[in-house]
N, C-alpha and C positions, 0 to 999 in steps of 0.2 A: 874829354867828353863830359858834358854836364848831365845832370840827372833829369832828363826829360822823359816822362812816362806818358804813354798814350792813354792810360787809364789812371784815374785818381787813386791815390794810396788808400783812402778810406774805403773805396769800393772793393779793392783787393782784400783788405782786412775783413770787411763784413762778409764777403763770400767765404773766406777762409774760416771765419768764426762759425758761419752757418754749416759748413762741411764738418767741422769738429763737433758741433752740436748734433748733427745728423748721425755721425759715427757713434757718439755717446748714447744716443737714443737706441740705435740698433744693437749696441753691445748690451744695454740694459734689457732690451726685449729678448735677446738671445739667452742671457743668463736666467731670466724668469722662465722662459720656455724650457730650458734644460732642467731647472728646478722642478717644474711641474712634471716633466717626463720622468725624472728620477723618482719623484714621489709616486707617480702612478705605477711605475715599474716595481717599486718596492711593495706597493699594495697588492699588485698582481702576484708577486712572489709569495707574499704572506697568505693570500687566498689559496694559491696552489699548494702550499705546505699544509694548510688546514684541510683542504680537500684530500690530500694524500693521507693525512692522519686518519680522516674519516674512512677512507677506502680500506686502509690497513686494519682499522678496528672492525669494520664489517667483514672483511675476509677472515680475520681471526675468529670472529663469532660464528660465521658460517662453517669454518673448518672444525670448530669445536662441536657444533651441532651435528655435522656429518659424521664425525668420529664417534659421538655418542650414539647416533642413530645406527651406525654400522655395528657397534657393539651390541645393541639391543636386538637387532634383526638378524644377526648371524645365524645361519642354519646349522643346527648341531648334527645333522645327518651327514655322513660321509658318502661320497659317490665313488663308484668303482667303474672304470672303463673295462667292459668285458669283451668287446669285439675289436680291439686294437689290432691292426694288421690284416684283418679279414675283409673280404670283398662285401660290399653292401648287397643284400638281395634285391633284385630288381622288382619293382612293384608290378603287380598283374595289371595289364592294360585291358581296359574294357573294350569290347568290340564296338565299332562305329555303329550308330543307329541306322537301321535299314528302313527305307521308306517303301511302302508297298506300291505295286504297279498302279492300281487305280488312283491312289492318292497322288503319285508322281504325275500321272497323266492329267489329273485335275489341276495340279499346281501349274504345269506347263501350259495348259489351255487357258487358265485364268490370266497368267502373265502375258501370254501372246495376245489374248483378247484386249487386255488393258493397253498394251503397246500399240496394237492396231487401231484402237479407238483414239489414242493420243495422236497417232500419225494422221488419221482421217481428220481430226479436229484441226491439226496444224495446217494440213493442206487446204481445208475448207477456208480457214482464216487467211492463208497466204494467197489463195486464188479468188478471194472475195472481190467484187467490183470496186469497192473503196480502195483496196490495196493496189489493184491493177491501175486504177486512175491515178493514185498518188505516185506510183512508180513511173507511169507514162508522163505525168506532169514534170517530175524531177528530171527525166531524161530530156524532155524538150528544153527545159531551162538550161541544162548543161550543154546541149548542142548549140543553143543560141549564144551562150557565154563563150564557147569554144570558137564559133565563127567570128564573133566580135573580136576576140583576142587575136585570131589569125589575121584579120583585116588590119588591126592596129599594128601588129608586127610587120606586116607587108608594107604599110605606109612608112613606118619608121625606117625600114631597110631602104626604101626608095629615096627617102630624104637623105640618108647617110651616103648613098651611092651618088646622088646628084651633086 
């Protein structure tokens, strides 16, 4: 067999060289990306450590202030529990307020009158000619729509049966 290639040798070599260059560029880009990531991670860790140190310093300062405040405000009086184990006396319950008869009748009549007036106003509004006309018109429209739908359904059924 002789060395007959269907592709010229220089073309294969140039493609191989291009692939090697592409891999080299990708490796360099990957290394740079890793270096940037490592640097940003290190910076984040340093920031976190600095913040933790600040928090610790603030906590220590607040604890010292609280301890000093506790020492200065401590009550010198001692307390003695005198009723330990005894039942608590029940507080006196005040009687419920009593409403007099005339006042009660007045309240009931006022409330009944207000409810009656509200009912009358609602009925007057519901039975007004405008409302009745609006309801009658809506009913007619619905009946027409229903008849039209029934006719359409009947025609469709006849077509399917035929």
